[in-house]
Every structure is written in C-alpha cells, then in structure tokens.
C-alpha positions as CSV (number, residue, x, y, z in Angstrom):
1,X,-0.1,0.0,0.0
2,X,1.3,3.4,-0.9
3,X,0.3,6.7,1.0
4,X,1.8,10.1,1.2
5,X,2.2,13.0,3.8
6,X,3.7,16.4,3.8
7,X,5.9,15.5,6.7
8,X,6.9,12.1,8.2
9,X,8.6,12.0,11.6
10,X,10.3,8.8,12.7
11,X,10.2,8.3,16.4
12,X,7.2,9.0,18.9
13,X,9.4,9.9,21.8
14,X,9.2,13.3,23.4
15,X,11.5,15.0,20.9
16,X,9.4,13.4,18.0
17,X,6.2,14.5,19.4
18,X,7.5,18.0,20.2
19,X,8.6,18.2,16.6
20,X,5.2,17.2,15.4
21,X,3.6,19.8,17.7
22,X,5.9,22.5,16.6
23,X,5.3,21.8,12.9
24,X,1.6,21.7,13.1
25,X,1.6,25.0,15.1
26,X,3.3,26.6,12.3
27,X,1.8,24.6,9.4
28,X,-1.7,23.7,10.6
29,X,-3.0,22.5,7.3
30,X,-0.1,19.9,6.6
31,X,-0.7,16.3,6.7
32,X,1.7,15.1,9.3
33,X,2.4,11.3,10.2
34,X,4.6,10.2,13.2
35,X,5.8,6.6,12.8
36,X,7.0,4.5,15.8
37,X,8.0,0.7,16.0
38,X,6.4,0.4,19.4
39,X,2.6,0.0,20.1
40,X,3.0,2.0,23.2
41,X,4.4,5.5,24.0
42,X,7.4,5.9,26.3
43,X,9.0,2.5,26.1
44,X,12.4,3.9,25.7
45,X,14.5,6.9,26.9
46,X,11.5,9.4,26.9
47,X,9.7,7.1,29.5
48,X,12.7,5.9,31.4
49,X,14.4,9.2,32.5
50,X,14.3,10.7,35.9
51,X,11.7,13.4,34.8
52,X,14.0,16.2,36.1
53,X,13.4,19.6,34.4
54,X,17.0,20.8,34.2
55,X,17.8,24.6,34.5
56,X,20.7,24.8,32.0
57,X,23.8,25.7,33.8
58,X,26.1,22.8,33.0
59,X,26.6,23.5,29.4
60,X,29.1,25.8,27.5
61,X,27.5,29.1,26.8
62,X,27.9,28.8,23.0
63,X,26.2,25.4,22.8
64,X,22.6,24.5,21.7
65,X,22.0,22.7,25.2
66,X,22.7,25.9,27.1
67,X,20.1,28.0,25.3
68,X,17.6,25.1,24.5
69,X,17.6,23.9,28.0
70,X,17.0,27.2,29.6
71,X,14.2,28.0,27.2
72,X,13.0,24.4,27.3
73,X,12.6,24.4,31.0
74,X,10.2,27.4,30.8
75,X,8.3,26.0,27.9
76,X,7.7,22.6,29.3
77,X,6.4,24.1,32.6
78,X,4.0,26.2,30.5
79,X,3.0,23.2,28.6
80,X,2.5,21.2,31.9
81,X,0.4,23.9,33.3
82,X,-1.9,24.2,30.1
83,X,-2.4,20.4,30.0
84,X,-2.8,19.9,33.7
85,X,0.3,17.8,34.1
86,X,1.7,18.1,37.6
87,X,5.3,19.7,38.1
88,X,7.0,19.4,41.4
89,X,9.1,22.5,42.1
90,X,11.8,20.8,43.9
91,X,14.9,22.9,43.0
92,X,18.4,21.3,42.8
93,X,21.6,21.4,45.0
94,X,24.9,20.6,43.5
95,X,27.3,19.6,46.3
96,X,31.0,18.7,46.5
97,X,32.8,16.0,48.4
98,X,36.3,17.5,48.6
99,X,38.1,20.9,48.3
100,X,39.5,19.6,44.9
101,X,36.0,20.2,43.4
102,X,35.6,23.7,44.4
103,X,37.1,25.2,41.3
104,X,34.7,23.0,39.1
105,X,31.8,24.2,41.2
106,X,32.9,27.7,40.5
107,X,33.1,26.9,36.8
108,X,29.5,25.7,37.0
109,X,28.4,28.8,38.7
110,X,30.1,30.9,36.0
111,X,28.4,29.0,33.2
112,X,25.1,29.4,34.8
113,X,25.7,33.2,35.0
114,X,26.7,33.3,31.2
115,X,23.7,31.2,30.4
116,X,21.3,33.5,32.1
117,X,20.1,30.8,34.5
118,X,19.2,31.6,38.2
119,X,21.8,30.1,40.3
120,X,23.1,30.8,43.8
121,X,26.3,29.7,45.7
122,X,25.5,28.7,49.3
123,X,27.4,27.5,52.2
124,X,26.9,24.4,54.4
125,X,24.4,26.1,56.6
126,X,22.3,27.3,53.8
127,X,22.3,23.8,52.3
128,X,21.1,22.4,55.5
129,X,18.0,24.8,55.4
130,X,17.4,23.8,51.7
131,X,17.9,20.0,52.1
132,X,18.8,18.7,55.5
133,X,19.8,15.3,54.2
134,X,22.3,16.6,51.8
135,X,26.1,17.3,52.7
136,X,28.8,19.2,50.9
137,X,32.4,20.5,51.5
138,X,32.3,24.3,52.2
139,X,30.1,25.2,49.2
140,X,27.2,24.1,47.0
141,X,25.1,25.6,44.3
142,X,21.3,26.1,44.6
143,X,19.2,25.9,41.3
144,X,15.7,27.0,42.3
145,X,14.2,26.4,38.8
146,X,15.0,22.7,38.5
147,X,11.9,20.8,38.9
148,X,10.5,17.4,38.1
149,X,7.5,15.9,36.2
150,X,6.1,12.4,35.3
151,X,7.7,11.5,31.8
152,X,4.8,9.3,31.0
153,X,2.2,12.0,31.7
154,X,4.0,14.5,29.6
155,X,4.4,12.2,26.7
156,X,0.7,11.2,26.7
157,X,-0.2,14.9,27.0
158,X,2.0,15.8,24.0
159,X,0.7,13.0,22.0
160,X,-2.8,14.2,22.6
161,X,-2.2,17.6,21.6
162,X,-0.4,16.4,18.3
163,X,-3.6,14.5,17.5
164,X,-5.8,17.4,18.4
165,X,-3.8,19.4,16.0
166,X,-4.4,17.0,13.1
167,X,-1.3,14.8,13.3
168,X,-1.7,11.0,12.8
169,X,0.3,8.6,15.0
170,X,1.2,5.3,13.2
171,X,2.4,3.1,16.3
172,X,3.7,-0.4,15.9
173,X,5.2,0.4,12.4
174,X,8.9,-0.2,12.0
175,X,10.7,1.9,9.2
176,X,12.9,-0.6,7.4
177,X,14.4,1.8,4.6
178,X,14.4,5.2,3.2
179,X,14.6,5.7,-0.6
180,X,13.4,8.1,-3.2
181,X,11.6,10.5,-0.7
182,X,9.6,7.7,0.8
183,X,10.0,5.5,3.9
184,X,9.5,1.8,3.7
185,X,7.6,0.1,6.6
186,X,7.7,-3.4,8.0
187,X,4.2,-4.2,6.6
188,X,5.3,-3.5,3.0
189,X,3.7,0.0,3.0
190,X,5.4,3.0,1.6
191,X,4.9,6.6,2.7
192,X,6.0,9.3,0.4
193,X,6.9,12.5,2.2
194,X,7.7,16.2,1.3
195,X,10.1,16.2,4.3
196,X,11.4,13.6,6.8
197,X,12.4,14.3,10.2
198,X,14.4,11.7,11.9
199,X,14.0,11.6,15.8
200,X,14.6,7.9,16.1
201,X,16.6,8.1,19.2
202,X,18.8,4.9,19.4
203,X,18.3,4.2,15.8
204,X,18.8,7.9,14.6
205,X,22.2,7.1,13.1
206,X,20.7,4.2,11.2
207,X,17.9,6.3,9.7
208,X,20.4,9.0,8.9
209,X,22.8,6.7,7.1
210,X,19.9,5.4,4.9
211,X,19.6,9.2,3.7
212,X,23.4,9.5,3.3
213,X,23.6,11.9,6.3
214,X,26.0,11.7,9.3
215,X,28.1,8.9,8.0
216,X,30.9,9.9,10.4
217,X,28.7,9.2,13.4
218,X,27.5,6.0,15.2
219,X,25.5,5.4,18.3
220,X,27.5,4.2,21.3
221,X,24.9,3.4,24.0
222,X,25.2,3.7,27.8
223,X,22.9,1.9,30.3
224,X,21.4,3.7,33.2
225,X,20.3,1.9,36.3
226,X,17.9,3.4,39.0
227,X,16.9,2.4,42.5
228,X,13.8,3.8,44.5
229,X,13.9,4.3,48.3
230,X,11.3,3.3,50.7
231,X,11.5,6.6,52.6
232,X,8.2,8.3,53.3
233,X,7.1,10.7,50.7
234,X,8.6,14.3,51.0
235,X,11.6,13.1,53.2
236,X,14.0,14.2,50.5
237,X,12.9,17.6,49.3
238,X,15.5,18.7,46.7
239,X,17.4,17.0,43.9
240,X,21.0,16.5,45.0
241,X,23.6,16.2,42.3
242,X,27.5,15.9,42.4
243,X,29.9,18.0,40.6
244,X,30.3,16.2,37.2
245,X,33.5,15.2,35.4
246,X,33.5,17.9,32.6
247,X,35.4,15.5,30.2
248,X,32.5,13.2,29.9
249,X,28.8,14.0,28.8
250,X,27.3,12.5,32.1
251,X,26.1,14.2,35.2
252,X,27.1,11.5,37.7
253,X,25.0,9.4,40.0
254,X,22.5,11.6,41.7
255,X,19.6,11.5,44.3
256,X,16.3,12.8,42.9
257,X,12.7,13.3,44.0
258,X,9.9,12.0,41.8
259,X,6.9,13.9,41.2
260,X,5.0,11.9,44.0
261,X,7.9,12.6,46.5
262,X,9.8,9.4,46.4
263,X,13.6,9.4,46.4
264,X,15.5,7.9,43.5
265,X,19.1,7.0,43.2
266,X,20.8,6.8,39.6
267,X,21.5,6.6,36.9
268,X,24.7,4.9,36.1
269,X,26.5,5.4,32.7
270,X,27.6,1.8,32.0
271,X,28.6,1.0,28.3
272,X,26.0,-1.1,26.7
273,X,26.8,-3.8,24.1
274,X,23.4,-3.6,22.2
275,X,20.9,-0.6,21.8
276,X,18.0,-1.8,23.8
277,X,20.1,-3.4,26.5
278,X,17.5,-3.2,29.3
279,X,18.3,-6.3,31.2
280,X,19.2,-9.9,30.5
281,X,19.3,-10.8,26.8
282,X,16.2,-9.1,25.9
283,X,16.2,-7.5,22.5
284,X,19.8,-8.9,22.1
285,X,21.4,-8.2,18.8
286,X,24.7,-9.8,17.7
287,X,25.1,-7.4,14.9
288,X,24.8,-4.4,17.1
289,X,27.2,-5.9,19.6
290,X,29.7,-6.5,16.9
291,X,29.4,-2.9,15.6
292,X,29.7,-1.4,19.0
293,X,32.7,-3.5,20.0
294,X,34.6,-2.4,17.0
295,X,34.1,1.3,18.1
296,X,35.7,0.7,21.6
297,X,39.4,0.7,20.5
298,X,38.9,4.3,19.1
299,X,36.9,5.3,22.3
300,X,39.4,3.9,24.6
301,X,42.1,5.7,22.8
302,X,40.3,9.1,22.9
303,X,42.1,12.2,24.1
304,X,38.5,13.9,24.6
305,X,37.5,11.7,27.5
306,X,38.8,10.1,30.7
307,X,37.6,6.7,29.4
308,X,39.4,4.5,31.8
309,X,38.4,6.5,34.9
310,X,34.8,6.3,33.5
311,X,35.0,2.6,33.3
312,X,36.5,2.2,36.8
313,X,33.8,4.3,38.2
314,X,30.7,3.1,36.4
315,X,31.2,-0.7,35.8
316,X,31.1,-1.5,39.5
317,X,27.8,0.3,39.8
318,X,26.1,-2.8,38.6
319,X,26.4,-3.6,42.1
320,X,23.5,-1.9,44.0
321,X,25.6,-1.5,47.1
322,X,28.4,0.2,45.2
323,X,25.8,2.6,43.5
324,X,24.2,3.4,46.7
325,X,27.6,4.0,48.6
326,X,28.3,6.5,45.7
327,X,25.0,8.3,46.4
328,X,25.7,8.3,50.1
329,X,28.6,10.7,49.6
330,X,25.9,13.2,48.6
331,X,23.2,12.1,51.0
332,X,24.7,10.2,54.0
333,X,21.5,8.7,55.2
334,X,21.1,6.6,52.1
335,X,21.5,2.9,52.9
336,X,21.0,-0.4,50.8
337,X,18.2,-1.6,53.2
338,X,16.1,1.4,52.0
339,X,16.6,1.3,48.4
340,X,15.8,-2.1,47.2
341,X,13.1,-1.5,44.4
342,X,14.7,-1.4,41.0
343,X,13.6,1.2,38.5
344,X,13.2,0.6,34.7
345,X,16.7,0.7,33.3
346,X,17.2,3.2,30.5
347,X,19.7,3.4,27.5
348,X,21.3,6.7,26.6
349,X,21.4,7.1,22.8
350,X,24.9,8.6,23.0
351,X,26.4,9.8,19.7
352,X,30.0,8.9,18.9
353,X,32.2,10.8,16.3
354,X,34.2,7.8,14.9
355,X,37.2,9.8,13.3
356,X,38.1,11.7,16.5
357,X,36.8,9.1,19.0
358,X,34.8,11.8,20.8
359,X,31.5,11.4,22.5
360,X,29.3,14.4,21.3
361,X,28.6,16.7,24.3
362,X,26.0,18.9,22.7
363,X,22.7,18.3,20.6
364,X,23.5,17.4,16.9
365,X,21.1,18.1,14.1
366,X,22.0,17.6,10.5
367,X,20.2,18.4,7.2
368,X,19.8,16.2,4.2
369,X,18.0,16.4,0.9
370,X,14.4,16.8,2.1
371,X,15.3,15.3,5.5
372,X,16.5,16.5,8.8
373,X,18.1,14.3,11.4
374,X,18.2,14.8,15.2
375,X,21.3,12.6,15.9
376,X,22.1,13.5,19.4
377,X,19.1,14.0,21.6
378,X,20.5,13.0,24.9
379,X,19.8,14.4,28.4
380,X,18.6,17.1,28.8
381,X,16.7,16.5,25.7
382,X,13.5,15.8,27.6
383,X,13.6,19.2,29.3
384,X,14.6,20.7,26.1
385,X,12.2,19.0,23.8
386,X,9.9,21.9,23.0
387,X,12.7,24.3,22.5
388,X,14.8,21.8,20.4
389,X,11.5,21.3,18.3
390,X,11.1,24.9,17.7
391,X,14.8,25.4,16.8
392,X,14.7,22.4,14.3
393,X,11.4,23.5,12.6
394,X,12.6,27.1,12.3
395,X,16.0,25.7,10.8
396,X,14.1,23.6,8.4
397,X,12.0,26.7,7.2
398,X,15.1,29.0,6.9
399,X,17.4,26.2,5.7
400,X,20.1,27.3,8.2
401,X,20.7,23.8,9.8
402,X,24.1,22.1,9.4
403,X,24.3,19.9,6.3
C-alpha cells in the first residue's frame, strides 16, 4: 500500500512528538504522520528518564544545550500547566565531596551566569536549610528553577495535543528503509514525504545513514540503572547532584525526587553492548554488539575523555551496594536496606564521532535532501524537547541547519 504525507517524523518519543507539535503549530494544514515501531508510547528513553526539568547551567554558553535547556525548562512548565500535568518545584543542589571540586563548582556557577540561569552559591548552613539530608564540602550551588514531572504523563499529553492539531500517530510500524523520498515500513507499506524528520533515538544514526547523512557518526549506547527508596514521601525535598566530570557528557550518580515525592538514586553510565540493553538478553542483537565492540578501541584511545576512569567508576555500579555507596557521599542517610526497588533501566542514545573518538557533548542536528536528522538528543533533551523542536522547525524553514 502507498500513502503520502507532507511531513513524516520517525520516532514518537518526546522529541519526535514535540517536533510534530511545533510543525503543526506553524503549518496547521499539513498532513503530518509520526511513525514508531512500538505500540505503546514511552517505552524507551522518553519514558525511562528521571523526569528532571534541568535549568541549563551545566553547558558551555555557546552550545545548543545551554540556550535550549534554559528555554525548554520554561516552555515545558508552561505546557504542563496548560495540559494539567503536575510539576513538582523541587529545585536542585549541587554538592562537593572535597576541596578539589571547588574550582569545578565555581566553573558551573560561572556557566550558569553566562547562560542566564538563576543560580546561587551557598554554604553548608544554607544547604542544611534547603535540604537537611544533603552534605557538601564548604560550598554548594542552589538551582531554584530545576523541577520534576512524570515523563509518561508529559508524553501522553503531548501526543494528545499532536492528534488534536491533526497529526496522525502510526504506532507499531517499523521503518525498514528510506529511498526516493519515501519510507518503507515493515508491513510493506510505503509513505511518500515532502520532508522527513528523523527523531529515532537509539536508531537515529541508522535512519540518517540510509539518507546519506552523518556517516561519520555512530550510536554508542550507555545503560542507566535506578533504585527507588522506601522513605516516606517528601523526606527528601530537593534533587541532590554531584559536581560532574566535565570531560564526559554525564552528570554522575545523583539523588532525585519523583513527582510523587519518592527518592530515586541513579543513573549509571555503563557501556551497553547493544541498543536496547534493558536487562538480561532481551532485544539482544549480535550485529549491534559486533558494531559497538568495533568502536571501543577508538573510544578507549580518545584524547577527549577520561575513558578508563569512567569505566573504573561506572562498571562497579552494576552492584546496588556500590551505586548506593556513591550516592551516600551526597546524602549520607542513604543505605542499601532502604533502596531495594529497582527502577526501569534506561539506555542513553549517545552519539559517537568515529574519526575523532569523541562522544558528542551537544545536541547534533544535520540536514539532508528533504530530510532533517536529530542525531544526538541525549539528556537534557527531555527538558529541552519543546525548545529543540522550535529550533529544528525554524531551521528547516530557513534552511540554516548544518548539512
């Protein structure tokens, strides 16, 4: 069967749905189709993250992440207010564990200032007033605009608005190829398009390569593990984060509050050997493992990252006790007896630049012939989704995205 659409979006995660929403806002008469291989929304990164609405102070001032996270925080809160989705205004504290981390804490503060993000330096006494369970060495940062929402509720609300605006969701349809301005689906259907937008997450590089775009990139996935605490709701009031290693695109193990007031520890950043590595051998792919393993020599030799330190730090966190002992450096009252409920693992769709051996730190969007590819939509893409979508759609209209 053959059908056609003005715009086809591959991927019904939060970024894909946000792109559909942004396009239909600006082009309300267009026939837009969102295609996803799953029958249910939120089965991958969009539904497996912590739900934290980041403020935008981690990122270099000239990066897309800096601007789009700051704006995305505001836009997502406005969306949640409009659609009746609960946002818990927790705020966040970033704490140190030694004097050696104080210069990096100062750099985070300066980035926040440069990015126009509300951020305050606080001492130990002020930290105790904000979050009595957290500990720091001399100084910490307070981010009042960081918050949390339920990822599943946000995705459902966004999908509903896309449908209300005339978008069509085609769930349970895998894209198996792209050729001659049409996508090929697993049920032998083809959909011709005026423009294709690739927001396929873990498979964004595959879709892009079919279009001859981003051939220098491949996906190098990392697994995130989470554990929930049995503490009474509201015992932990704020998100508590460490000072991250600026050489790697991860924020470190942290302690967050869910929208219903539960405490949550995670995630890890453990290298995965296949894309949907959520536990056991589910969705195992020998070909994916072979391709990923072939990337590791280049990654290990990278001058851009402290790879061996990352492996020494992250691999032991497969042990719950090790992960919780790391979190206890931030919140000393954490113990293994109170955190025995395992959360759904997530897999970070981390983009890897093969020639340089570099993990991409920023969002990466590339333009093709009648196609646009969101190749690196990693954290904080959930926070930034509405702002990312506005940026991408405006770029398509003005043809200013990077080819």
